[in-house]
Every structure is written in C-alpha cells, then in structure tokens.
C-alpha positions in Angstrom: -53.7 20.7 -19.2 -54.7 21.1 -22.9 -52.7 19.9 -25.8 -52.4 20.8 -28.6 -52.3 18.4 -31.7 -50.4 18.3 -34.7 -50.9 16.7 -37.3 -48.3 15.3 -39.4 -48.4 13.7 -43.5 -45.9 12.1 -44.4 -43.4 9.7 -46.9 -41.8 6.8 -44.7 -38.9 7.3 -47.6 -38.5 11.1 -47.1 -35.3 11.7 -44.7 -36.5 15.5 -44.3 -40.1 14.2 -42.7 -38.0 11.7 -40.8 -36.4 14.2 -39.0 -39.0 16.6 -38.4 -40.8 13.3 -37.5 -38.7 13.2 -34.3 -38.2 16.7 -34.0 -42.0 16.7 -33.2 -41.5 13.5 -30.7 -39.3 15.7 -29.1 -41.0 18.6 -29.3 -44.1 16.4 -27.3 -40.8 15.9 -23.8 -40.8 20.1 -23.8 -44.3 21.3 -25.4 -47.5 20.4 -24.4 -48.1 18.9 -27.8 -49.5 15.8 -28.8 -48.6 14.5 -32.2 -50.7 12.5 -34.5 -49.0 10.8 -37.8 -50.9 10.9 -41.0 -49.9 9.2 -44.8 -49.7 11.5 -47.7 -47.4 9.7 -51.0 -44.4 11.5 -52.8 -45.0 9.7 -55.4 -48.9 9.8 -55.6 -47.6 13.6 -55.4 -45.3 13.3 -58.8 -47.4 11.0 -60.4 -48.1 12.2 -64.4 -44.8 14.5 -63.9 -42.3 15.5 -66.4 -38.8 16.6 -66.2 -38.4 14.5 -62.9 -34.2 13.8 -62.8 -33.9 10.4 -63.2 -32.4 9.0 -59.8 -35.8 11.2 -57.8 -37.7 8.5 -60.4 -36.2 5.9 -59.2 -36.6 7.3 -56.0 -40.3 7.7 -56.0 -40.9 3.9 -57.7 -40.2 2.5 -54.8 -42.2 5.0 -52.6 -45.4 2.8 -53.2 -44.7 0.3 -51.3 -44.1 1.7 -47.8 -47.2 4.4 -48.2 -49.6 1.5 -48.9 -48.8 -0.9 -46.5 -49.2 2.1 -44.2 -52.7 3.1 -45.3 -53.1 -0.9 -44.8 -52.6 -0.8 -41.8 -54.3 2.3 -40.6 -57.5 1.5 -42.2 -57.3 -2.4 -40.4 -56.1 -1.2 -37.0 -56.7 2.6 -36.0 -54.6 5.9 -36.6 -52.5 4.8 -33.9 -50.6 2.9 -35.0 -48.7 5.2 -37.9 -46.8 6.0 -35.2 -44.8 2.3 -34.4 -45.4 1.5 -38.0 -43.2 4.7 -39.3 -40.7 4.3 -36.1 -40.4 0.7 -37.0 -40.1 1.8 -41.2 -38.0 5.1 -41.1 -35.5 3.4 -38.5 -34.8 0.5 -40.8 -34.6 2.4 -44.2 -32.8 5.9 -42.8 -31.1 4.0 -39.6 -30.0 1.3 -41.6 -30.5 1.8 -45.3 -32.8 -1.9 -45.5 -33.7 -2.1 -48.9 -37.6 -0.6 -49.5 -38.7 -4.1 -49.9 -41.1 -7.3 -48.7 -38.4 -8.3 -46.7 -38.9 -5.2 -45.0 -42.3 -5.0 -44.9 -42.8 -8.8 -42.9 -39.6 -7.5 -40.6 -41.7 -4.4 -39.3 -45.0 -6.3 -39.1 -43.4 -9.2 -37.4 -41.8 -6.6 -34.7 -45.1 -4.3 -33.9 -46.6 -8.0 -33.8 -49.5 -7.4 -36.5 -50.2 -9.9 -39.6 -47.5 -10.3 -42.0 -50.5 -10.8 -44.5 -50.6 -6.8 -44.6 -47.2 -6.6 -46.5 -49.3 -8.2 -49.5 -51.2 -4.8 -49.0 -47.6 -2.6 -51.1 -48.6 -4.5 -53.8 -51.5 -3.7 -54.8 -53.6 -0.4 -55.5 -56.5 -1.8 -53.1 -55.9 0.4 -50.4 -54.9 3.8 -52.9 -58.3 5.0 -53.0 -57.6 5.8 -48.3 -54.4 7.0 -49.6 -55.1 9.0 -52.0 -57.7 10.7 -49.3 -55.4 10.4 -46.5 -52.8 12.9 -49.0 -55.7 14.9 -50.1 -56.5 15.6 -46.5 -52.8 16.8 -45.9 -51.7 18.0 -48.8 -54.5 20.8 -50.3 -54.8 23.0 -47.5 -50.5 23.9 -48.3 -51.2 23.7 -51.8 -49.0 21.4 -55.0 -45.8 22.9 -54.8 -44.2 21.1 -51.5 -43.9 17.5 -49.7 -43.4 16.3 -47.0 -43.1 17.5 -43.4 -46.4 19.3 -43.2 -48.1 20.4 -40.2 -51.1 21.4 -39.6 -52.1 22.9 -35.9 -53.8 25.5 -34.0 -52.3 28.7 -34.5 -51.1 31.0 -31.5 -54.7 31.9 -32.2 -56.7 29.0 -32.0 -57.3 28.7 -35.9 -56.0 26.0 -37.8 -52.8 26.4 -39.7 -51.7 24.1 -42.4 -47.9 24.7 -43.4 -44.7 22.7 -45.4 -41.5 22.2 -43.3 -39.6 22.9 -40.9 -36.7 21.3 -42.9 -34.3 20.8 -40.8 -30.8 18.5 -39.4 -30.1 17.0 -37.0 -32.9 16.7 -35.0 -33.3 19.5 -32.8 -33.5 17.9 -29.1 -35.4 18.7 -25.9 -35.7 22.4 -25.1 -34.5 23.5 -28.8 -36.9 21.3 -29.9 -39.5 23.2 -27.9 -37.7 26.7 -29.0 -38.4 26.1 -32.8 -41.8 24.7 -32.1 -42.4 28.2 -30.5 -40.5 30.1 -33.9 -42.6 28.0 -36.2 -46.0 28.7 -34.8 -45.5 32.2 -34.8 -44.0 32.7 -38.3 -46.4 29.3 -39.8 -49.4 31.8 -37.9 -49.1 35.4 -38.8 -51.4 36.2 -41.8 -50.4 36.6 -44.6 -46.8 34.5 -44.1 -46.5 32.1 -47.0 -42.4 31.0 -47.0 -39.2 31.7 -45.1 -35.9 29.3 -46.9 -32.8 29.5 -47.9 -31.0 26.6 -50.4 -30.0 23.3 -48.1 -26.0 22.6 -47.9 -26.0 19.9 -45.5 -27.8 15.9 -46.6 -30.0 14.9 -43.8 -27.7 14.1 -40.3 -30.1 10.8 -38.8 -28.2 11.3 -35.2 
C-alpha cells in the first residue's frame, strides 16, 4: 500500500486551520493518506501590512509565541513532534479558550514530556530564520493572497499540487471526510483551476 503524503502548513491560533487539520486526521482513517504538519505564521505573513482591523492586529500580536514554540520544538525533536504539539496547543486554544501565554506553553510541554525550558523560545526571535524557511516552503507555491490552511500533496496525476483550504465547518467525519478529500484533489489537480469560494455564513465550530 502506497500512502499519499499530505503536508499541511498551520498557524496554531487560526481556528479554520485547526478544523482543517482535524479533517485531515479523519481522512487518514478512510483514505491511504498520511498527514505531516509544518509551521507557517499569520503574524509573519501580515508583517508590515497596513489597514488591518484593530481586532486582527491584536490577534496577530499574540500569534508569535505559538509559532516560535512550534518551530523550536521541531528544530529540537524533529518534524514528528508537531502532530502532538499542534493537537495539544489547538485543543487548549480553540476548545478550552486558554490564554495564549507562557502558562499554556508550559502545560503543553509538560503533557508531551518535553523540557519546559522550550517555552523560552516563544519570547525570542532565535528560531525565526527556521520559522521563515518553513513559512516560505509552505506559502510560496500558493502566493501571498491567502493564509492558512495550506496543503501540498500529489494530485490525481502524481504531480505535486499546493492550495489554500479547504475552509469548512464543522469537521467532516468518516466517509464524508474522505469524499471531501477526493473532491479537493479533483478540483485542485485540474490544470488552470484557481478558485472556488463563497461568503462564510458560519463561525468556526469545533464539534
């Protein structure tokens, strides 16, 4: 059995990326797909942009800590740590509505059996070159007009494809998750296909 690798770039504070990540874990159960997680940064993506709403500027200001923690953990423990780290962070941030602060980082690191000193990385730019490299690896193939989630995977013909989305709520489960995966691959793998979109009429639901 040959597994299809789906590489997803996430920012831990993005609720839409969180739902997409949970959908991908569902896809793993019903399709021959293996998900690998990577870090991008909405704060980095929007650095220097003007005219952003005040609420979004505040949102971005608290986004540096989680991505710096995530990239530091990956640098120290390898890419596989991001799956559990993202789950631990996302569960607390999106379901538990936990404040994004050092207490959160220490709690997550403790749960995963990692040194709590890694929490220091959230407050420094020491790992920003690695963060920038990971960010660009994910975002450059899709352009700077989108955010997260971003997925890279082989298309139906085997060629690598990269796309933003899907943006969906609540998380599709079981075979519904698999059918969405099949459809996403079909449209994103179509030569010359760029966009399919409609106005969001629901807030993120973490069911």
